[in-house]
DRENKOLTOR-745201 format. One record per residue (C-alpha): y, x negated, z. Coordinates in steps of 0.25 Angstrom, whole numbers, plus 5000, padded with zeros to 4 digits. Example, Ala and Ser with C-alpha at 12.3 -4.5 7.8 and 13.67 -1.06 7.14 Angstrom:
2
498249515031 499649455029 
end
This chain:
1207
507150075031 505850015034 504950045021 503350035020 503049965009 501549925010 500349975017 499049895019 498150005024 497150005036 495749965033 494650065033 493850075046 492450025045 491950055060 491850205058 490950275047 491650385040 493050335037 493050335023 493050465014 493450495000 493850614992 494250614977 495250504975 495550484989 494750394998 495050395014 494750295023 495150275038 495750155046 495950175061 496950275061 497250325047 496550375034 496850305021 496750375008 496550294996 496750354982 495650304974 496250314960 497450224964 496750154977 498050174984 498350234999 498650384996 498850435010 498550395025 498150495036 498450445050 498450545061 497250495070 497750415083 496350355084 495350285076 494850375064 493350385065 492950465052 493550555040 492950635030 493450715018 493150855015 492550845001 492750994999 494250995003 494850844998 496050875005 495350875018 494950745026 494450735041 494750625051 494350605065 494650495075 494150415087 494950525096 494250635090 495350695082 494950765069 495950785057 495650865045 496750815035 497350905024 497550785014 498550875005 499550875017 499050755026 498950855038 497750895046 497051025044 496251005056 496750925068 495650925080 495050845092 493650855090 493250805103 492050715100 492050585092 491650595077 490750505071 490850565056 491250695050 491150765037 491550885030 490450985026 490350985011 489851125010 491051175019 492451135017 492951165030 491751105039 491850965045 490650905052 490750805064 489850695068 490150665082 489950545090 489050625100 488150675089 488850825088 488950885074 490150975073 490851055062 492351085061 492851195053 494151135047 494751275046 494451335060 494351205066 493151255074 492151145077 490651175079 489551085085 488351085076 487350995082 487250865090 486450745086 486750645098 485250605099 485350535086 486850485087 487250525072 488450445066 488450475051 488650615045 488450655030 488450795024 487550815013 488350814999 487650944994 486851015005 487651105014 487751075028 486750955027 487150825033 486550705038 486850615051 486650465052 486150435066 486250315075 484850345081 484250325067 484150395053 484950515050 484950675053 484950775042 485650905047 486151045043 487351115046 486651255045 485351225054 484851115065 483851055057 483950905058 483150805049 483050655055 482950545045 482550405050 481750295047 480350285055 480250215068 481850175067 483050215074 484150145066 485450205065 485850255052 487250185046 487550295035 486850405028 487150465014 486650585007 486150564992 487250634984 486150674973 485150724983 484950844993 484050775003 484250615002 484950545013 485150395013 485250325027 485750185030 485250135044 486050035052 484949925051 485149925036 483950025032 484250125021 483450245019 483450365010 482950495016 482450625010 483050715021 482150835018 480950755021 481550645030 480750555022 481250415018 481450405003 481850265002 481950155013 482850055007 482949895010 483549875023 484949795022 485149695032 486649705032 486549855036 487149975028 488450025032 488650135022 487850215010 488450284998 487550354986 488050334972 488050484968 488250434953 486950354953 485750434958 484950354969 486050244971 486750214983 487550114990 487450035004 488449945010 488549865024 489749825033 489149685033 489349635018 490149675007 489049724998 488749864992 487249884989 486749984978 485450054980 484550144972 483650234981 482550194971 482650054977 482350004991 483349884988 484849884983 484949884968 486349814969 487249734978 488849734976 489749644983 490949714988 492149654993 491949555006 491749655017 490649745023 490749895018 490650005029 490750125020 490450165006 490550304998 490250324983 491250404974 490350444964 491550504955 492150374955 490950284955 491450204966 491150164981 492050174992 491950065001 492450035015 492449895019 492249835033 493549755032 494349885031 494449895015 494050015007 493549994992 493150054980 491949994973 491750044958 490250044954 490650044940 491549924940 490649854952 491949814959 492849864971 493849944963 494749944976 494749894989 495849895000 496149775009 495449765022 496449815031 496349835045 495549955050 496049955065 497349935072 498249805066 498949755078 499749645072 500349595059 500949455055 501449385042 501149245042 502449155043 501749055035 501449135024 502249255020 501149325013 500149325024 500049435035 499049455046 498649575054 497849585067 496949705071 496149775080 494949745072 494949605076 495449555063 496649485057 496849515043 497749425034 498449485022 499149445009 500549505013 500849524997 499649614994 499049635008 497749585004 496849545015 496849395015 495849365027 495349435039 495249355052 494249405062 494249395077 492949445081 491649515077 491949665076 491149765085 491149905079 491050025088 489950105081 490550245078 491550245089 492650265081 493350135083 493149985080 492849905091 493249765090 492949625099 494349575096 495649655093 496749575087 498149615093 499149505087 499249395077 500049275074 500149175062 500249035067 500648905058 499748875046 498548965045 498449005060 498449145064 498249195079 497849325085 497649395098 496649485103 496249595112 495349495120 496449415123 496049305113 497049225103 496249205089 496749085081 496449085065 496648995054 496749105044 496649015032 495148995036 494849125042 494549055055 494649075069 495148955076 495248985089 495049105100 495749085112 496049175125 497249135133 496949225144 496049335148 495249435138 496349535137 497249575124 498249495119 499249575110 500249485104 500149335098 501349255094 501449125087 502649025089 503549015076 504248895081 503048825087 501848865079 500748805089 501048905099 500649055100 500749155111 500149275117 500249365129 499149395137 498549525145 498549445158 499949405157 500149275150 501049225139 500049135133 500649015124 499548955116 499548825107 498848805095 498048675094 497248645082 496348765081 496448805096 497348885104 497848825119 498648875130 500048825130 500648915141 500249035149 501449105155 501149215164 501749345164 501649465175 500949555165 500249555152 501049485140 500949555126 502049515117 502349365114 503449315104 503849165102 505349145098 505549125084 506549005085 506448955099 505048865102 504148915113 505049035116 504149155118 504349305123 503349395129 503149545132 502449575144 501849705151 502949705161 503949735149 504649605151 505149505140 504849355144 505449235135 504849105138 505148955132 503748905133 503548955148 504948955153 505349105155 506749115148 506849265148 506249395155 506749535152 506249665157 506149735143 505249855143 504549965151 503249945144 502549815140 503149725130 502149715117 502949635108 504149545106 504949495094 506149385094 507249425084 507049315074 508549315071 508949275086 508349195097 508549285109 508249425104 506849485106 506249615104 505149685112 504149795110 503549875122 502649985127 503950065132 504050105116 505450025115 505749895108 506649795116 507749705109 508149585119 509049475120 508249375128 509349275131 510249385137 509049455142 509549595138 509049705129 509849725116 509149845112 508049945115 507350005103 506750145106 506050245096 504650205096 503850315104 502650215108 502450065112 503149975103 502349865098 502849785084 504149725084 504849635073 506249595069 506749585056 507049435053 508349465045 508949585051 508949545067 509249695071 507949745064 506749755073 505549835068 504549895078 503149955078 502550045089 501350125093 502150255088 501650205074 503150175069 503850055065 505350065069 506549975063 507649955072 509049895073 509049835086 510649825086 510749975090 509249995093 509250095080 507850125074 508150115059 506750165054 505450225059 504250195050 502950285053 502050245043 501050175052 500050275058 499950205072 500450095081 501249995074 500849855081 501349745072 502549725063 502749595055 504049545048 503849455036 504549315038 505049305024 505149455020 505949495033 506049645028 504549655026 503749705039 502149735040 501649825051 500249855058 499749965065 498550025073 498450115059 497949975054 498849975042 499849865038 501149915032 502349845026 503749875027 504949835022 506549835028 507049815013 507849945013 508549895026 509049775020 509149815005 510649785005 510349645008 509249644997 510249704987 511349594990 510349484989 509749524975 511149544970 511549404973 512349414985 512349294993 511249275004 512449225012 513049365012 511749425015 511349335027 512049345041 511849295055 510849365065 511649475072 511349605080 512749655078 512549805076 513649805064 513049685057 512949695043 511549685037 511249535034 510049445034 509949365046 508649295046 508049165043 507349205030 508649245024 509349125027 508149045021 508249115008 509749105008 509548955008 508448954998 508849064988 510048984982 509048894973 508149004968 508049064954 508249214952 506849244953 506549184966 507949224972 507549374969 506149344974 506749284987 507649404989 506749514986 505549464994 506449445006 506949585007 505649655002 504149645000 503449694987 502049654983 502049574971 503349504974 502749364972 502049404959 503449464954 504249354956 503249244953 503149324939 504649334938 504749184940 503649154930 504349244919 505649184921 505549044926 504049014922 503648984936 502248984940 501649114947 500649114958 499249144952 498749224964 499949334962 499449474959 500249474946 500349364936 501049334923 500149374912 500049234906 499649174920 498549274923 497449204915 497749064922 497749134936 496449214934 495749094928 496149004940 495649114949 494349114941 494148974942 494448974958 493349074959 492348994953 492748864960 493148914974 492348904987 491949024994 492848985006 494049014998 493549164996 493049175011 493049315015 493349365001 492549444991 492349304983 491749234995 490549204987 490449114975 489749214966 490849314968 491949214965 491149174952 491049324948 492549354950 492949224942 491949264931 492749394930 494049324930 493549234918 493049354910 494449424911 495149294907 494249284895 493449164900 492149214896 491349084897 491749054911 491249204914 490049184908 489749044915 490249104929 489149214926 488049114923 488549054938 488249184943 486949204936 487449314927 486849264914 486749394908 488249424909 488549274904 487649304892 488349434889 489749374890 489549234884 489749284869 491149324873 491349174874 490549134862 489149144857 488849004858 489049014873 488249144873 487049054868 487348954878 487249054890 486049114884 485348974885 485748964899 485349104902 483849074898 483549034912 484249144920 484049284920 484849384929 485149534930 486349584922 487449654930 488249774924 489349744915 490849754917 491349824904 492649734905 491849594906 491049644893 492249674885 493049544890 491749454886 491649524872 493049504868 493549644871 494649624881 495349754877 494149834881 494149754894 495549784897 495249934895 494149934904 495049864914 496149964912 495150084913 494750024926 496250004931 495949854932 497349814927 497249674932 496049634924 496549714912 497749624913 497049504914 496249524902 497349574894 498149454897 497049364891 496749454880 497849394871 497349254873 496049274865 495049244875 494349374873 493649344860 492549434855 491749414842 492649334832 493249424821 493849404807 495349424805 496649394811 497149444824 497749584825 499249564826 499349684835 498449624845 499449544853 500349674854 499149754859 498749644870 500149644875 500149804875 498849804883 499349694893 500649764895 499849904897 498949834908 500249774914 500849914915 499649974921 499549874932 500949874935 500950034936 499750014946 500649924954 501750034954 500850144958 500450064971 501950044974 501949894970 503149884961 503349724961 501849704957 502049804946 503249734941 502549604942 501549654934 502449684923 503049544924 501749484922 502049524907 503549494908 503849634907 505049634916 505549774911 504249844916 504349754928 505749804932 505249954928 504249954939 505149894949 506150004946 505050114947 504750054961 506250044965 506049894967 507549874962 507749744968 506449674961 506949754948 508349694950 507749554952 506949564940 508049614931 508949504936 507949394933 507649434919 509049494916 508549634914 509349764913 509449814927 510549924926 509550024933 509149924943 510549884947 511050024948 509950054959 510249934966 511649974966 511250114971 510450044982 511749974986 512650094985 511650164995 511950065005 513450065002 513449914996 514349944985 514649804982 513249774980 512949904971 514149854962 513449714961 512149774956 512949854946 513449714940 514349744928 514049894926 515349954927 514850104925 513850084935 514850024945 515850134943 514750244947 514350154959 515850154963 515750304964 514850284977 515850194985 516450274996 517850214994 518350254980 519450144980 518350044979 518150054964 519149944960 518349844970 517249854961 518049824949 518149974944 519250064941 519950154950 519150284954 520350364948 520150294934 518750344933 519150494933 520050474922 518850394914 518050504917 518950614911 519150524898 517650504896 517450654897 518550674886 517750584877 516550654880 515850544887 515250634898 514250544904 515350434907 516250544912 515350594922 515150444926 516550424928 516850554935 515750504946 516450364947 517750444949 517050524959 517350654952 515850704954 516250844951 516750814938 515550724935 514550834939 515350944931 515250854919 513750824921 513450974922 514251004909 513650894901 512350944906 512551074901 512951024887 511650934885 510751034891 510451114879 510450994870 509150944878 509650804880 510250784894 509950634895 511350614896 511450684909 510250584915 511350474916 512450564921 511650624933 511450474937 512950454938 512950554949 512150454957 513550404960 514250534962 514350624974 514150774975 515250804985 516350884979 515450944968 515551094968 514251164971 513951204956 514251074951 513351014962 512151104959 512351094944 512350934944 511150934954 510351024944 510750934932 510250814940 508950874944 508650914930 508950784922 508450704934 507150794932 507050754918 507450624919 506350614931 505350664920 505650564910 505550444921 504150494925 504550524939 503750614949 505050684953 505250764941 504650884946 505650894959 506850854950 506750964941 506251064952 507551034959 508251064946 507651194944 507951224959 509451194958 509551284946 508951394954 509551384967 510951354962 510951454950 511451344941 511751384927 511351244920 511151264904 509851194905 509251184891 508051274890 507051154886 507651064898 507251194907 505851204901 505551054902 506051054916 505251174920 504051124914 504050994921 504151074934 503051174931 502151084924 501950994936 501451124943 500751184931 500651094918 500251214909 501451294913 502351184912 501851154898 502051304893 503551284897 503751164888 503251254877 504451334878 505351224875 506351264863 506751164852 506651044861 507350914858 506650784857 506850744871 506250884876 505050874866 504650744872 504750804886 504050924881 502950844874 502750754887 502750864897 501650934889 500850814889 500850804903 500550954905 499250944897 498750854908 497850914918 498550964931 498950904941 499250774933 500050844923 501350784927 500850664934 501550574923 502850634928 502750534940 502350424931 503550334934 503650374949 504350274957 503450194966 504150124977 503550014986 502750094998 502750224989 501350224989 501050215004 500550345010 501450415021 500950425037 500450565037 500450555053 501950535052 502550685054 503950645050 503450575037 504550605026 504150705016 504650695001 505450834998 504850824984 503350814987 503350865001 502450755004 502550625013 503350525007 502650395003 503450265003 504950265006 505650385010 507050425004 507850505014 508950605010 509350705021 508250765028 507350745015 506450635010 505950574998 505050464993 506050354989 505250354975 505650504974 507050484978 507150374968 506550444956 507450564959 508750474960 508450404947 508550534940 509350624948 510550574959 510550694966 509750724979 508450814978 509150894989 510150954979 511250934988 512050844979 511850724986 511450594979 510150514981 510050364981 508750314984 508950174978 
end
């Protein structure tokens, strides 16, 4: 019911030293409570491991056993994880805090610990025995590094200065330090190409290369004034290494032969706390101080990827800006407010409460000003409350703190609320027992009323409709409702303190409360009675929010890490979500998208949720043209009231939608009921195509013909804008803005503008090299101007040279090779305009050139759209195809992601064929017993309506839908059979509800077609059984029809490129064996089916089976050739293409919560299900698996004869 659709992951810690690790294509990093695993090939989160109850202090990967990673937390709990099963091989309390740990590179089962007290201990991961090796408390070591090649050798970086070189086999220790200095070391790294060189970075910015054999200093490098936080060697280039600092966003490149850096590269806009080099990829992993993780390519000289700077510590509150539907704010333990763009969760800005004070290697982040709550005000104001008892007032448009105000004592204020009706008032509850009503005057806050309570006040909430009415929740468990300062109501509500309150937006007198007694109360404040007590949370309840359209729906969050959805009419819990890993503190409901929710937690992640499944029948009615007057109702809590929209937003839409065109009508409906990234881009392009309306040039996806003007305007803006416009971004410096503008001009074919900007930047040699791409006269002009200037030439980017010399095809290939699809698309879109002109040549233009350019452009679009599908962003993928006006491909992407309502809208707007879309929407309606609506979707398709009628519980209702009597269909079926119209006869027997006869005919027809090799007719016949029932079928007939369904489903699945082919065919073979069925399967069919099953396990064996085919027909030859080609690929990629069209549903890429012991497991893969779960009986599938199955085989995978309807 509550579906997770998006995840904004936690940021990476920056206060602990060893919280980033890498092995193969996986990169692991730590937030406070979870380990995130990034796939470095796709830059997506592949899994999250969360089991620690307190802050994780370090992790390390076993390089000899890539499936093993160790983690330890502040409470000394150690896990050694088996990453194949996501379960721990070792779970111990190791009694003493750990600063760093590493697996011994020469012993696969030995883990070495550096403890806070100076102890060095080892753990045998097999026996779980811990052995103390030494103690170095006198030098206070804090960094541990094993030598990569010498067995047993390791180094310790020390707080008392320098480093120690130690050995596991003896007690000989060598001290490395600078003479007459006792400066703490900050990082140490062994030279990977040497047995004896150790690089040591000191806290004061000194950097020294030691020979550990002689303990002599080989090179003392120039001191770095900003200090050095982390160092890394470049194994691919002898003598080269890198340093970073957490003070500035810069990477320094060094060589051991020089005392000073040979290069400095700007990286992002935040200091860097950690780097490590991946020599096999030529890339650096960078952990930034703002919480983001990036991958920097040394070859491309750019950040290949960077996560958003998420919170690394507890997020206490989240709120959506009522004045800007696309702006979200979060407040956290770190002392920051982060402002996000809801559409893509890009971090817009960060507001700081105070300077951070980091606890050095204590495992926790100490801050001076924890932020507990936040509230949006009028205009550009936002306020927050702090652990010190302060209220901070900001103007977020200027990133400026306007006012710091303390209403009473220095003690925590947990909640803050801004009045919706009197926007100059806000309120907080104080620890010394006051309701503080504050007034905003200019840039200041002043006290308006201070209302004393007997104990501490926690929750406060203004009434949404009645000015100056406010409710409070107190330590004494009582609700108090005031009008200004007049007490209107007092109710003893809970046995524990009341933390949060929420007025029901559809009523003036209904209030919800959360409490430390683990319950949620629903109250009538007029009658002063309790309407419901919601019980189910196992820890203190915190976040509560009402749905603004369905007045009986309440959503709550708790310390038990769950989110629950309640029907308050009968106190029923409708859904429990366990995706968060820790306490859920905040839940926000979107003011214009009432079925979109956002949550925040102690696990520091931000998660998006949708209630679209609960209200899907209303969405189905709306897109099918049912009047909004029939969808809207009056607010009620009647337990038997029908599901209708009862809030202010739906009433507003009902008034406004009547004058909209079809595009805006569908946009209003779909964005009201659901949220998808790229929805604005999608509908603006649709409006552009159909009605030639302008598009927002800042959208992610633009029509191809608008791409040039958009990027050209952006380049001009970069040239002329002031630094204030980019304050806080990577383009704050004019030099960086001009470089970015120049790159854009070059991709647009504006070579002269590019050269002029290069000259402005002092890059005369680059301007000279590229000037001939414009004309030789201009080159002569630049040459003369260059006579006065000389500068160092920087390394060329191949793509820029191609573009300047009139070789856009090579530039496109270069971008495609790097997977820079957007740049390739931009160049390809301009290629046809003739702006990329090389040396002039004689002869007419090649007439095939235009066709070739269209092909290249379409190929790029397809690749970019596929990338969006792989990250489960179907609407963006569809919009990408629409940028080329390819409506067919756009619909195909939506269907592949099961975005039926978007596909239906697109088909209706452009009058495209829509049978399959309408059938699936009819099946969705049928599942909810909305047969009238199902028939509306089927429009004038009488045959489809007749099949749908077979699902109506009352068979006498056929005529009410304009169909014949049920008895007529039996006679029509017999007549069709006599005329040898087998397919039609089966359909009519199903409509007549004679399913035994339909199944017998199908099996008989299958027998007849088997030996001919062409059973394609059976594909359609089997789908008719989606409307049949297996009740009344004989045991033999049921088994036979299930076997036929599995076989033809498996073959169909194979040709569709579905990833369930193996399971489908395995089901067929299991049925044949278990039921001892005597089906005359053609020999070649059996060979092909068996080869697929065997080939997935052992490609060579499967290929041998294919060679046994006897006189195959053309269809079989096509299958055999395809399979042989697949089987020549090296295992395990041999059959990867079987999943080439795997369905990718919204939220389907989100990793499961491994800490949840009850997480659903797929009966196909035996792995935790990612994304939406489809349950049938006591078993589960991923919704994507269920959909792929149902599209080729209507029968349940359990082989019980039941039907499956996941639509």
